[in-house]
Short mmCIF file of the C-alpha atoms (twelve columns), coordinates in Angstrom:
data_MODEL
# 
_entry.id   MODEL 
# 
loop_
_atom_site.group_PDB 
_atom_site.id 
_atom_site.type_symbol 
_atom_site.label_atom_id 
_atom_site.label_alt_id 
_atom_site.label_comp_id 
_atom_site.label_asym_id 
_atom_site.label_seq_id 
_atom_site.Cartn_x 
_atom_site.Cartn_y 
_atom_site.Cartn_z 
_atom_site.pdbx_PDB_model_num 
ATOM 1   C CA . UNK A 1   24.514 -68.161 8.918   1 
ATOM 2   C CA . UNK A 2   23.695 -68.309 12.598  1 
ATOM 3   C CA . UNK A 3   20.568 -68.546 14.664  1 
ATOM 4   C CA . UNK A 4   19.316 -65.706 16.779  1 
ATOM 5   C CA . UNK A 5   16.409 -63.543 17.749  1 
ATOM 6   C CA . UNK A 6   14.655 -60.837 15.797  1 
ATOM 7   C CA . UNK A 7   12.609 -58.560 18.016  1 
ATOM 8   C CA . UNK A 8   10.235 -55.643 17.668  1 
ATOM 9   C CA . UNK A 9   10.322 -52.891 20.230  1 
ATOM 10  C CA . UNK A 10  8.668  -49.581 20.876  1 
ATOM 11  C CA . UNK A 11  10.087 -46.684 22.824  1 
ATOM 12  C CA . UNK A 12  8.323  -44.040 24.892  1 
ATOM 13  C CA . UNK A 13  10.293 -41.218 23.232  1 
ATOM 14  C CA . UNK A 14  9.465  -42.420 19.682  1 
ATOM 15  C CA . UNK A 15  5.671  -42.732 19.424  1 
ATOM 16  C CA . UNK A 16  4.515  -44.102 16.075  1 
ATOM 17  C CA . UNK A 17  7.871  -45.747 15.407  1 
ATOM 18  C CA . UNK A 18  9.039  -49.305 15.908  1 
ATOM 19  C CA . UNK A 19  12.553 -50.651 16.016  1 
ATOM 20  C CA . UNK A 20  13.703 -54.004 14.715  1 
ATOM 21  C CA . UNK A 21  16.596 -55.537 16.543  1 
ATOM 22  C CA . UNK A 22  18.501 -58.776 16.410  1 
ATOM 23  C CA . UNK A 23  20.658 -60.565 18.915  1 
ATOM 24  C CA . UNK A 24  22.105 -63.964 19.657  1 
ATOM 25  C CA . UNK A 25  20.224 -64.079 22.949  1 
ATOM 26  C CA . UNK A 26  16.574 -63.271 23.502  1 
ATOM 27  C CA . UNK A 27  16.160 -59.804 25.029  1 
ATOM 28  C CA . UNK A 28  14.343 -59.544 28.342  1 
ATOM 29  C CA . UNK A 29  10.834 -58.237 27.594  1 
ATOM 30  C CA . UNK A 30  10.271 -57.423 31.259  1 
ATOM 31  C CA . UNK A 31  13.281 -55.155 31.608  1 
ATOM 32  C CA . UNK A 32  12.130 -51.836 33.125  1 
ATOM 33  C CA . UNK A 33  12.723 -48.664 31.183  1 
ATOM 34  C CA . UNK A 34  11.427 -46.612 28.281  1 
ATOM 35  C CA . UNK A 35  12.150 -49.367 25.754  1 
ATOM 36  C CA . UNK A 36  9.431  -52.024 25.444  1 
ATOM 37  C CA . UNK A 37  10.147 -55.334 23.699  1 
ATOM 38  C CA . UNK A 38  6.790  -56.299 22.178  1 
ATOM 39  C CA . UNK A 39  7.608  -59.357 20.045  1 
ATOM 40  C CA . UNK A 40  10.495 -61.841 19.870  1 
ATOM 41  C CA . UNK A 41  10.989 -64.497 17.202  1 
ATOM 42  C CA . UNK A 42  13.809 -67.020 16.934  1 
ATOM 43  C CA . UNK A 43  15.187 -67.643 13.437  1 
ATOM 44  C CA . UNK A 44  17.659 -70.231 12.233  1 
ATOM 45  C CA . UNK A 45  19.290 -67.452 10.172  1 
ATOM 46  C CA . UNK A 46  18.642 -64.181 11.954  1 
ATOM 47  C CA . UNK A 47  20.664 -62.009 9.549   1 
ATOM 48  C CA . UNK A 48  18.637 -63.214 6.567   1 
ATOM 49  C CA . UNK A 49  15.455 -62.660 8.565   1 
ATOM 50  C CA . UNK A 50  16.494 -59.079 9.313   1 
ATOM 51  C CA . UNK A 51  17.317 -58.500 5.653   1 
ATOM 52  C CA . UNK A 52  13.905 -59.804 4.533   1 
ATOM 53  C CA . UNK A 53  12.047 -57.826 7.205   1 
ATOM 54  C CA . UNK A 54  13.917 -54.674 6.204   1 
ATOM 55  C CA . UNK A 55  13.081 -55.293 2.553   1 
ATOM 56  C CA . UNK A 56  9.376  -55.505 3.387   1 
ATOM 57  C CA . UNK A 57  9.431  -52.390 5.592   1 
ATOM 58  C CA . UNK A 58  11.939 -50.327 3.612   1 
ATOM 59  C CA . UNK A 59  9.402  -47.694 2.553   1 
ATOM 60  C CA . UNK A 60  8.690  -46.894 6.194   1 
ATOM 61  C CA . UNK A 61  12.370 -46.616 7.134   1 
ATOM 62  C CA . UNK A 62  13.144 -43.521 9.208   1 
ATOM 63  C CA . UNK A 63  16.661 -44.226 10.473  1 
ATOM 64  C CA . UNK A 64  18.816 -47.010 9.066   1 
ATOM 65  C CA . UNK A 65  21.441 -46.950 11.822  1 
ATOM 66  C CA . UNK A 66  18.925 -47.517 14.604  1 
ATOM 67  C CA . UNK A 67  16.505 -49.519 12.386  1 
ATOM 68  C CA . UNK A 68  13.529 -47.270 13.129  1 
ATOM 69  C CA . UNK A 69  10.421 -47.687 10.967  1 
ATOM 70  C CA . UNK A 70  7.319  -45.509 10.861  1 
ATOM 71  C CA . UNK A 71  4.732  -48.252 11.050  1 
ATOM 72  C CA . UNK A 72  2.530  -49.518 13.802  1 
ATOM 73  C CA . UNK A 73  3.321  -52.486 15.986  1 
ATOM 74  C CA . UNK A 74  0.816  -54.685 14.147  1 
ATOM 75  C CA . UNK A 75  2.475  -54.189 10.760  1 
ATOM 76  C CA . UNK A 76  5.941  -54.839 12.167  1 
ATOM 77  C CA . UNK A 77  4.910  -58.036 13.969  1 
ATOM 78  C CA . UNK A 78  2.948  -59.290 10.931  1 
ATOM 79  C CA . UNK A 79  5.952  -58.617 8.715   1 
ATOM 80  C CA . UNK A 80  8.258  -60.661 10.940  1 
ATOM 81  C CA . UNK A 81  5.739  -63.489 11.327  1 
ATOM 82  C CA . UNK A 82  5.057  -63.652 7.586   1 
ATOM 83  C CA . UNK A 83  8.670  -64.245 6.588   1 
ATOM 84  C CA . UNK A 84  9.092  -67.450 4.646   1 
ATOM 85  C CA . UNK A 85  11.993 -68.565 6.824   1 
ATOM 86  C CA . UNK A 86  11.935 -71.184 9.542   1 
ATOM 87  C CA . UNK A 87  11.085 -69.421 12.782  1 
ATOM 88  C CA . UNK A 88  9.390  -69.779 16.144  1 
ATOM 89  C CA . UNK A 89  7.615  -67.074 18.088  1 
ATOM 90  C CA . UNK A 90  9.160  -66.751 21.520  1 
ATOM 91  C CA . UNK A 91  7.227  -63.817 22.943  1 
ATOM 92  C CA . UNK A 92  4.288  -61.582 22.088  1 
ATOM 93  C CA . UNK A 93  3.258  -58.741 24.386  1 
ATOM 94  C CA . UNK A 94  0.568  -60.152 26.699  1 
ATOM 95  C CA . UNK A 95  -0.991 -56.680 27.030  1 
ATOM 96  C CA . UNK A 96  -2.339 -56.858 23.466  1 
ATOM 97  C CA . UNK A 97  -6.099 -57.338 23.389  1 
ATOM 98  C CA . UNK A 98  -7.952 -59.836 21.200  1 
ATOM 99  C CA . UNK A 99  -8.704 -57.204 18.524  1 
ATOM 100 C CA . UNK A 100 -4.990 -56.431 18.240  1 
ATOM 101 C CA . UNK A 101 -4.115 -60.110 17.993  1 
ATOM 102 C CA . UNK A 102 -6.728 -60.605 15.268  1 
ATOM 103 C CA . UNK A 103 -5.318 -57.623 13.359  1 
ATOM 104 C CA . UNK A 104 -1.832 -59.158 13.529  1 
ATOM 105 C CA . UNK A 105 -3.190 -62.504 12.301  1 
ATOM 106 C CA . UNK A 106 -5.069 -60.821 9.434   1 
ATOM 107 C CA . UNK A 107 -2.046 -58.783 8.344   1 
ATOM 108 C CA . UNK A 108 0.158  -61.886 8.539   1 
ATOM 109 C CA . UNK A 109 -2.257 -63.883 6.357   1 
ATOM 110 C CA . UNK A 110 -2.408 -60.997 3.868   1 
ATOM 111 C CA . UNK A 111 1.381  -60.789 3.625   1 
ATOM 112 C CA . UNK A 112 1.767  -64.564 3.242   1 
ATOM 113 C CA . UNK A 113 -0.887 -64.625 0.492   1 
ATOM 114 C CA . UNK A 114 0.882  -61.782 -1.308  1 
ATOM 115 C CA . UNK A 115 4.221  -63.595 -1.149  1 
ATOM 116 C CA . UNK A 116 2.653  -66.785 -2.491  1 
ATOM 117 C CA . UNK A 117 0.897  -64.860 -5.273  1 
ATOM 118 C CA . UNK A 118 4.182  -63.296 -6.370  1 
ATOM 119 C CA . UNK A 119 5.901  -66.696 -6.283  1 
ATOM 120 C CA . UNK A 120 3.162  -68.240 -8.444  1 
ATOM 121 C CA . UNK A 121 3.377  -65.324 -10.880 1 
ATOM 122 C CA . UNK A 122 7.116  -65.770 -11.374 1 
ATOM 123 C CA . UNK A 123 6.713  -69.532 -11.579 1 
ATOM 124 C CA . UNK A 124 4.170  -69.057 -14.375 1 
ATOM 125 C CA . UNK A 125 6.583  -66.735 -16.184 1 
ATOM 126 C CA . UNK A 126 9.238  -69.443 -15.906 1 
ATOM 127 C CA . UNK A 127 6.871  -72.051 -17.340 1 
ATOM 128 C CA . UNK A 128 5.930  -69.694 -20.163 1 
ATOM 129 C CA . UNK A 129 9.596  -69.037 -20.951 1 
ATOM 130 C CA . UNK A 130 10.317 -72.775 -20.996 1 
ATOM 131 C CA . UNK A 131 7.335  -73.359 -23.277 1 
ATOM 132 C CA . UNK A 132 8.439  -70.604 -25.674 1 
ATOM 133 C CA . UNK A 133 11.948 -72.044 -25.683 1 
ATOM 134 C CA . UNK A 134 10.574 -75.498 -26.468 1 
ATOM 135 C CA . UNK A 135 8.392  -74.122 -29.288 1 
ATOM 136 C CA . UNK A 136 11.386 -72.269 -30.709 1 
ATOM 137 C CA . UNK A 137 13.482 -75.435 -30.660 1 
ATOM 138 C CA . UNK A 138 10.742 -77.511 -32.271 1 
ATOM 139 C CA . UNK A 139 10.097 -74.947 -35.024 1 
ATOM 140 C CA . UNK A 140 13.810 -74.626 -35.829 1 
ATOM 141 C CA . UNK A 141 13.904 -78.279 -36.955 1 
ATOM 142 C CA . UNK A 142 11.548 -77.661 -39.871 1 
# 
């Protein structure tokens, strides 16, 4: 487990695709070229963060080796920001307008609510299993 940066980038030659990357040092978002770093987040455990982000975006995976996903920037950023791991946003593309930022916030809230709903569902199943186990124990004493 080591800390690092998970970043989302777009590339001029791959329209409609985003790439997730990770590194021990924050990439330079102002580096000239065809690659554009659009979002950087620092995680205490960057490998786990990448694994969770990949799990959430796996259906949009286009190329595993280069970590290319066929989703828009908003979905990729919301996925990273919604991870239930300790993190801190380091950079978000300042060229995004207010409508884009609101879309990212809405998608992030939606993903967090979904994760919490699934956690509550499985917690309820656990309570139900414990209750059934308790009933079975109590009825076996008769």
